[in-house]
C-alpha positions as semicolon CSV with decimal commas, in nm:
position;residue;x (nm);y (nm);z (nm)
1;M;2,448;0,681;0,330
2;T;2,712;0,412;0,358
3;Q;2,721;0,045;0,439
4;D;2,919;0,072;0,759
5;A;2,952;0,446;0,821
6;P;2,979;0,556;1,187
7;D;2,654;0,672;1,341
8;P;2,662;1,053;1,366
9;S;2,500;1,029;1,710
10;G;2,784;0,810;1,838
11;S;2,588;0,493;1,895
12;A;2,665;0,151;1,740
13;P;2,625;0,149;1,359
14;E;2,422;-0,171;1,356
15;P;2,080;-0,132;1,529
16;P;1,922;-0,441;1,689
17;A;1,727;-0,636;1,427
18;P;1,367;-0,727;1,500
19;V;1,269;-1,089;1,493
20;S;1,089;-1,158;1,168
21;A;0,776;-1,359;1,115
22;T;0,990;-1,638;0,970
23;G;1,193;-1,673;1,290
24;G;1,512;-1,498;1,169
25;S;1,629;-1,140;1,227
26;G;1,650;-0,834;1,014
27;V;1,474;-0,840;0,676
28;S;1,269;-1,158;0,645
29;R;1,329;-1,419;0,370
30;R;1,027;-1,286;0,174
31;G;1,149;-0,934;0,221
32;L;1,497;-1,030;0,091
33;F;1,326;-1,199;-0,202
34;G;1,150;-0,872;-0,275
35;I;1,472;-0,676;-0,261
36;A;1,648;-0,922;-0,489
37;I;1,389;-0,920;-0,764
38;G;1,239;-0,582;-0,712
39;A;1,482;-0,365;-0,911
40;G;1,217;-0,298;-1,169
41;A;0,965;-0,220;-0,897
42;A;1,207;0,036;-0,749
43;A;1,150;0,254;-1,049
44;V;0,778;0,224;-0,986
45;A;0,828;0,323;-0,626
46;V;0,986;0,649;-0,738
47;G;0,756;0,715;-1,033
48;A;0,420;0,567;-0,940
49;G;0,140;0,792;-0,833
50;A;0,080;1,127;-0,988
51;G;0,339;1,383;-0,890
52;A;0,587;1,128;-0,751
53;T;0,885;1,247;-0,960
54;A;0,869;1,627;-0,929
55;G;1,178;1,783;-0,767
56;V;1,391;1,475;-0,721
57;A;1,687;1,609;-0,914
58;T;1,745;1,895;-0,675
59;G;1,910;1,665;-0,421
60;R;2,133;1,464;-0,658
61;G;2,505;1,464;-0,593
62;R;2,470;1,680;-0,280
63;E;2,679;1,547;0,007
64;R;2,616;1,664;0,362
65;D;2,848;1,707;0,659
66;A;2,892;1,362;0,817
67;A;2,795;1,525;1,145
68;A;2,447;1,612;1,015
69;S;2,173;1,531;1,263
70;A;2,027;1,182;1,283
71;H;1,703;1,093;1,460
72;D;1,662;0,758;1,634
73;F;1,386;0,545;1,482
74;F;1,314;0,392;1,820
75;G;1,149;0,584;2,106
76;A;0,829;0,645;2,307
77;H;0,671;0,820;2,009
78;Q;0,746;0,781;1,638
79;A;0,983;1,041;1,500
80;G;0,845;1,278;1,239
81;I;0,570;1,426;1,457
82;T;0,728;1,665;1,706
83;T;1,066;1,636;1,537
84;P;1,185;1,972;1,398
85;V;1,016;1,994;1,058
86;Q;1,262;1,909;0,779
87;E;1,269;2,081;0,438
88;H;1,163;1,785;0,220
89;L;0,896;1,516;0,218
90;H;0,820;1,196;0,031
91;F;0,488;1,061;0,149
92;A;0,364;0,722;0,032
93;S;0,037;0,529;0,072
94;F;0,032;0,148;0,032
95;D;-0,227;-0,123;-0,006
96;M;-0,170;-0,477;0,114
97;M;-0,182;-0,725;-0,179
98;A;-0,441;-0,988;-0,232
99;R;-0,382;-1,331;-0,071
100;T;-0,156;-1,184;0,200
101;D;-0,214;-1,298;0,558
102;R;-0,145;-1,178;0,905
103;D;0,208;-1,314;0,906
104;D;0,282;-1,122;0,583
105;L;0,165;-0,800;0,750
106;V;0,370;-0,859;1,063
107;S;0,685;-0,946;0,869
108;L;0,640;-0,637;0,656
109;L;0,622;-0,411;0,959
110;Q;0,921;-0,584;1,108
111;D;1,124;-0,545;0,785
112;W;1,025;-0,182;0,748
113;S;1,118;-0,111;1,114
114;Y;1,457;-0,276;1,075
115;A;1,543;-0,093;0,751
116;A;1,409;0,238;0,894
117;S;1,627;0,198;1,203
118;R;1,931;0,184;0,975
119;I;1,857;0,448;0,708
120;T;1,759;0,708;0,972
121;K;2,117;0,670;1,103
122;G;2,268;0,717;0,753
123;L;2,326;0,347;0,686
124;D;2,207;0,127;0,402
125;V;1,888;-0,078;0,451
126;S;2,089;-0,391;0,537
127;A;2,439;-0,495;0,628
128;T;2,520;-0,590;0,268
129;G;2,387;-0,264;0,144
130;A;2,440;-0,130;-0,212
131;V;2,777;-0,294;-0,285
132;G;2,843;-0,563;-0,021
133;G;2,643;-0,850;-0,161
134;S;2,692;-1,093;-0,444
135;P;2,782;-0,925;-0,777
136;E;2,551;-1,177;-0,944
137;A;2,244;-1,046;-0,764
138;P;2,073;-0,709;-0,734
139;P;2,197;-0,523;-0,426
140;D;1,985;-0,489;-0,113
141;D;2,011;-0,107;-0,128
142;T;1,952;0,098;-0,442
143;G;2,259;0,303;-0,360
144;E;2,159;0,660;-0,461
145;A;2,210;0,777;-0,105
146;Q;2,571;0,655;-0,078
147;G;2,791;0,940;0,045
148;L;2,494;1,131;0,185
149;A;2,443;1,179;0,557
150;A;2,120;1,100;0,745
151;S;2,000;1,455;0,680
152;S;1,757;1,445;0,979
153;L;1,558;1,167;0,807
154;T;1,248;1,048;0,994
155;I;1,020;0,756;0,907
156;T;0,664;0,760;1,034
157;I;0,431;0,460;0,975
158;G;0,054;0,467;0,996
159;F;-0,242;0,222;0,968
160;G;-0,547;0,309;0,760
161;P;-0,910;0,212;0,828
162;T;-0,907;-0,049;0,547
163;L;-0,616;-0,235;0,713
164;F;-0,865;-0,340;0,981
165;E;-1,165;-0,395;0,759
166;T;-1,213;-0,345;0,388
167;A;-1,483;-0,123;0,247
168;D;-1,697;-0,426;0,189
169;G;-1,655;-0,550;0,546
170;V;-1,384;-0,815;0,508
171;D;-1,156;-0,867;0,814
172;R;-0,848;-0,986;0,623
173;Y;-0,599;-0,994;0,912
174;G;-0,820;-1,058;1,219
175;L;-0,781;-0,694;1,335
176;A;-1,139;-0,564;1,305
177;A;-1,202;-0,602;1,679
178;R;-0,888;-0,393;1,756
179;R;-0,973;-0,111;1,525
180;P;-0,990;0,224;1,704
181;A;-1,346;0,357;1,701
182;A;-1,215;0,696;1,590
183;L;-1,039;0,554;1,282
184;Q;-1,304;0,609;1,018
185;K;-1,290;0,741;0,665
186;L;-1,315;1,118;0,678
187;P;-1,661;1,255;0,597
188;P;-1,718;1,459;0,280
189;F;-1,653;1,833;0,323
190;L;-1,804;2,123;0,139
191;G;-1,592;2,199;-0,170
192;D;-1,415;1,863;-0,185
193;D;-1,304;1,768;-0,537
194;L;-1,126;1,449;-0,444
195;D;-0,920;1,257;-0,698
196;P;-0,953;0,879;-0,636
197;D;-0,588;0,841;-0,722
198;Y;-0,497;1,046;-0,411
199;N;-0,714;0,883;-0,147
200;G;-0,676;0,639;0,142
201;G;-0,450;0,340;0,178
202;D;-0,401;0,046;0,416
203;L;-0,061;0,174;0,531
204;C;0,132;0,502;0,495
205;I;0,494;0,607;0,533
206;Q;0,593;0,970;0,589
207;A;0,960;1,023;0,507
208;C;1,098;1,371;0,590
209;A;1,456;1,483;0,546
210;D;1,668;1,795;0,482
211;D;1,792;1,634;0,155
212;P;1,519;1,534;-0,095
213;Q;1,732;1,243;-0,228
214;V;1,748;1,095;0,118
215;A;1,370;1,110;0,154
216;V;1,315;0,955;-0,186
217;H;1,576;0,688;-0,116
218;A;1,378;0,593;0,193
219;I;1,049;0,544;0,016
220;R;1,206;0,374;-0,282
221;N;1,377;0,115;-0,069
222;L;1,089;0,056;0,169
223;S;0,870;0,003;-0,140
224;R;1,112;-0,258;-0,264
225;I;1,110;-0,436;0,069
226;A;0,729;-0,449;0,048
227;F;0,738;-0,635;-0,284
228;G;0,498;-0,929;-0,279
229;R;0,320;-0,803;0,028
230;A;0,216;-0,438;-0,035
231;R;0,202;-0,216;-0,339
232;L;0,234;0,155;-0,372
233;R;-0,111;0,320;-0,401
234;W;-0,002;0,681;-0,439
235;S;0,281;0,912;-0,332
236;Q;0,362;1,279;-0,308
237;L;0,682;1,483;-0,293
238;G;0,685;1,803;-0,088
239;F;0,935;2,084;-0,040
240;G;0,966;2,394;0,173
241;R;0,799;2,314;0,501
242;T;0,483;2,514;0,583
243;S;0,497;2,490;0,955
244;R;0,732;2,487;1,253
245;T;0,743;2,254;1,554
246;T;1,019;2,416;1,762
247;T;1,071;2,765;1,897
248;D;1,403;2,804;1,715
249;Q;1,244;2,747;1,373
250;S;1,124;3,049;1,187
251;T;0,775;3,052;1,043
252;P;0,788;2,950;0,674
253;R;0,570;3,067;0,390
254;N;0,329;2,880;0,172
255;L;0,287;2,924;-0,206
256;F;0,037;3,208;-0,147
257;G;0,332;3,395;0,007
258;F;0,194;3,410;0,362
259;K;0,357;3,285;0,678
260;D;0,205;2,952;0,766
261;G;0,179;2,774;1,099
262;T;0,241;3,069;1,328
263;A;0,027;2,929;1,608
264;N;0,130;2,561;1,557
265;I;0,175;2,329;1,857
266;L;0,545;2,317;1,951
267;S;0,750;2,023;2,070
268;D;0,829;2,186;2,409
269;D;0,462;2,240;2,492
270;Q;0,402;1,912;2,668
271;E;0,064;2,012;2,801
272;A;-0,061;2,092;2,448
273;L;0,085;1,773;2,313
274;D;-0,093;1,566;2,576
275;D;-0,423;1,752;2,526
276;H;-0,427;1,768;2,146
277;V;-0,175;1,527;1,984
278;W;-0,103;1,211;2,183
279;V;-0,362;0,938;2,225
280;S;-0,397;0,858;2,600
281;A;-0,455;0,522;2,763
282;S;-0,811;0,633;2,842
283;D;-0,880;0,716;2,478
284;G;-0,836;0,349;2,377
285;P;-0,738;0,115;2,238
286;S;-0,432;0,041;2,457
287;W;-0,206;-0,049;2,166
288;L;-0,240;0,309;2,028
289;A;-0,162;0,489;2,361
290;G;0,130;0,728;2,291
291;G;0,046;0,740;1,921
292;S;-0,168;0,983;1,722
293;Y;-0,391;1,016;1,420
294;L;-0,250;1,148;1,093
295;V;-0,464;1,330;0,839
296;A;-0,326;1,408;0,493
297;R;-0,495;1,644;0,249
298;K;-0,365;1,739;-0,092
299;I;-0,486;2,101;-0,146
300;A;-0,448;2,246;-0,496
301;M;-0,391;2,617;-0,499
302;L;-0,526;2,826;-0,791
303;I;-0,198;3,015;-0,812
304;E;-0,269;3,225;-1,120
305;T;-0,605;3,345;-0,986
306;W;-0,455;3,430;-0,646
307;D;-0,172;3,624;-0,805
308;R;-0,420;3,873;-0,952
309;V;-0,581;3,958;-0,619
310;R;-0,483;4,299;-0,474
311;L;-0,268;4,281;-0,161
312;S;-0,524;4,429;0,078
313;E;-0,774;4,168;-0,025
314;Q;-0,518;3,892;0,023
315;D;-0,451;4,019;0,371
316;G;-0,821;4,020;0,449
317;I;-0,871;3,668;0,321
318;I;-0,594;3,536;0,550
319;G;-0,646;3,780;0,838
320;R;-0,277;3,869;0,861
321;E;-0,032;4,106;0,696
322;K;0,157;3,930;0,414
323;G;0,487;4,092;0,495
324;S;0,518;4,062;0,876
325;G;0,263;3,788;0,946
326;A;0,103;4,007;1,215
327;P;-0,271;3,982;1,264
328;L;-0,463;4,269;1,106
329;S;-0,565;4,382;1,453
330;G;-0,206;4,496;1,509
331;G;0,112;4,390;1,678
332;T;0,377;4,143;1,557
333;E;0,351;3,791;1,411
334;F;0,305;3,630;1,752
335;T;0,056;3,887;1,891
336;E;-0,270;3,724;1,980
337;P;-0,535;3,834;1,728
338;D;-0,795;4,076;1,858
339;F;-1,119;3,979;1,683
340;E;-1,315;4,253;1,858
341;A;-1,099;4,538;1,713
342;T;-1,276;4,750;1,451
343;D;-1,185;5,026;1,214
344;A;-1,335;5,382;1,218
345;A;-1,646;5,261;1,035
346;G;-1,702;4,982;1,294
347;S;-1,600;4,699;1,067
348;P;-1,384;4,421;1,217
349;L;-1,013;4,463;1,140
350;I;-0,996;4,087;1,101
351;P;-1,286;3,986;0,867
352;E;-1,536;3,738;1,007
353;K;-1,472;3,498;0,726
354;S;-1,096;3,523;0,726
355;H;-0,893;3,201;0,760
356;V;-0,728;3,312;1,091
357;R;-1,061;3,381;1,261
358;L;-1,245;3,070;1,145
359;A;-0,948;2,839;1,243
360;H;-0,884;3,002;1,576
361;P;-0,927;2,778;1,887
362;G;-1,142;3,050;2,045
363;F;-1,418;2,978;1,788
364;N;-1,372;2,598;1,786
365;D;-1,406;2,484;2,148
366;G;-1,032;2,513;2,199
367;T;-0,947;2,262;1,919
368;R;-0,583;2,258;1,808
369;I;-0,384;2,029;1,579
370;L;-0,017;1,985;1,510
371;R;0,066;2,069;1,145
372;R;0,355;1,940;0,933
373;G;0,259;2,052;0,582
374;Y;0,472;2,103;0,266
375;N;0,444;2,288;-0,060
376;Y;0,431;2,094;-0,381
377;V;0,464;2,164;-0,748
378;D;0,377;1,875;-0,989
379;G;0,460;2,049;-1,310
380;N;0,166;2,207;-1,497
381;N;-0,179;2,093;-1,594
382;D;-0,324;2,069;-1,940
383;L;-0,431;2,432;-1,927
384;G;-0,069;2,541;-1,884
385;R;-0,121;2,643;-1,518
386;L;0,096;2,532;-1,228
387;D;-0,022;2,211;-1,067
388;A;0,079;2,329;-0,726
389;G;-0,043;2,367;-0,373
390;L;-0,013;2,248;-0,012
391;F;0,029;1,889;0,101
392;F;-0,134;1,931;0,436
393;L;-0,036;1,689;0,720
394;S;-0,174;1,713;1,070
395;F;-0,144;1,504;1,383
396;Q;-0,425;1,507;1,642
397;R;-0,534;1,303;1,942
398;D;-0,876;1,254;1,786
399;P;-0,969;1,278;1,414
400;E;-1,283;1,463;1,518
401;H;-1,063;1,761;1,594
402;F;-0,966;1,793;1,229
403;V;-1,324;1,735;1,118
404;R;-1,441;2,018;1,347
405;L;-1,185;2,260;1,209
406;Q;-1,246;2,165;0,851
407;R;-1,623;2,220;0,887
408;A;-1,555;2,550;1,055
409;L;-1,362;2,655;0,745
410;S;-1,658;2,592;0,515
411;T;-1,725;2,972;0,488
412;D;-1,356;3,062;0,458
413;T;-1,310;3,315;0,172
414;M;-0,986;3,138;0,086
415;N;-1,196;2,846;-0,046
416;E;-1,234;3,046;-0,376
417;Y;-0,866;2,987;-0,437
418;I;-0,810;2,627;-0,328
419;R;-0,943;2,278;-0,401
420;H;-0,910;1,973;-0,176
421;V;-0,811;1,698;-0,421
422;G;-0,661;1,428;-0,200
423;S;-0,740;1,284;0,141
424;G;-0,646;1,010;0,385
425;I;-0,639;0,917;0,752
426;W;-0,419;0,674;0,944
427;A;-0,365;0,566;1,307
428;V;-0,001;0,626;1,396
429;P;0,114;0,373;1,665
430;P;0,354;0,477;1,937
431;G;0,725;0,431;1,879
432;A;0,896;0,095;1,882
433;V;1,158;-0,026;2,127
434;P;1,490;-0,172;1,995
435;G;1,445;-0,531;1,893
436;S;1,073;-0,482;1,820
437;Y;0,877;-0,305;1,548
438;V;0,617;-0,034;1,489
439;G;0,269;-0,159;1,563
440;A;0,378;-0,465;1,766
441;G;0,116;-0,385;2,034
442;L;-0,158;-0,432;1,777
443;F;-0,070;-0,798;1,733
444;A;0,003;-0,876;2,099
């Protein structure tokens, strides 16, 4: 990323700056103050939260073709939902700080939107960037993405239940009356083993890119901009997408070695998106129309235990062949599973408690969700085993859709090999228009 590099998409390099809560444009005075004194906090932004540092070095020094794809931050929907799934993720959850007010929240969203509109085009977070400011002050941009292209970076911002009302019922920002009825803390599920360090948050940012350093740069700098208004609660790095959102993407594999996301909702299926992903005007509230709900689940995989399971049993647990991804009822990867098919002894070819069967829309009132998950490896635990798994991300029109599917999976035989250790839910507003900011409708 450069200070004044040409936009790969051909548009002007300087996006319109939103009006800040202080009456100026671009990053607000308080935001600039945070950038100027937040160099120490920048290290926290990269390192805070268990697992935040794993895998960063893999992107260092890697320059991409200047013509690499760039996604516009502005649009009817936020990027990072139906956008072709990138290879790397840095997800971050934030809490607003004590003694902040409504103006602080608005200015933060304006500053984030302005910076995001630049870095998604391969630019620094501000016009002065990493090297254009005073040599006697910390630079606006941390600079580790200089020379790197946009790498398909997308920034997606969400609002958690506690932004509207705290757990003890405090309406800090006068937003309780505008809280979506569907935006509630997820209920407990059978088998949950949730770590309080990986739960919830007032705000979230999902940064996805094809270069891990670009994704980390985004979260690092947005964290610096938040200084004095919001603090990082937890974060997670992910690699190796575990879903596809376009027909030209191949189906990837998760850390169990199976193809994942074969039946995912795709970006060109407008009917499915309208039915299952986008909040409609009739769903309410009006400020969320065109947005969605994001659920994040950190799912630890018991890798060493799984690796000792014979192949035929692995296939039966999933309900698909490990090699081809085809359902056990026959065909190819994209053949519709036949749950009535049986073997010579009359037993179902696809076991009744297999993952594929229990998650299938045919057994869940047609429920579907759009998945954007990633693998993660956070080193090893104190037993010398891999601390690894799936960072599950899904977008749905109604959080109840996720709840229904998760409850349906309570008897899934795969539960013997996984543990849900982190959880969160956020309302994702529609996209912003140039000159405005994400979530502006909430404050109208």
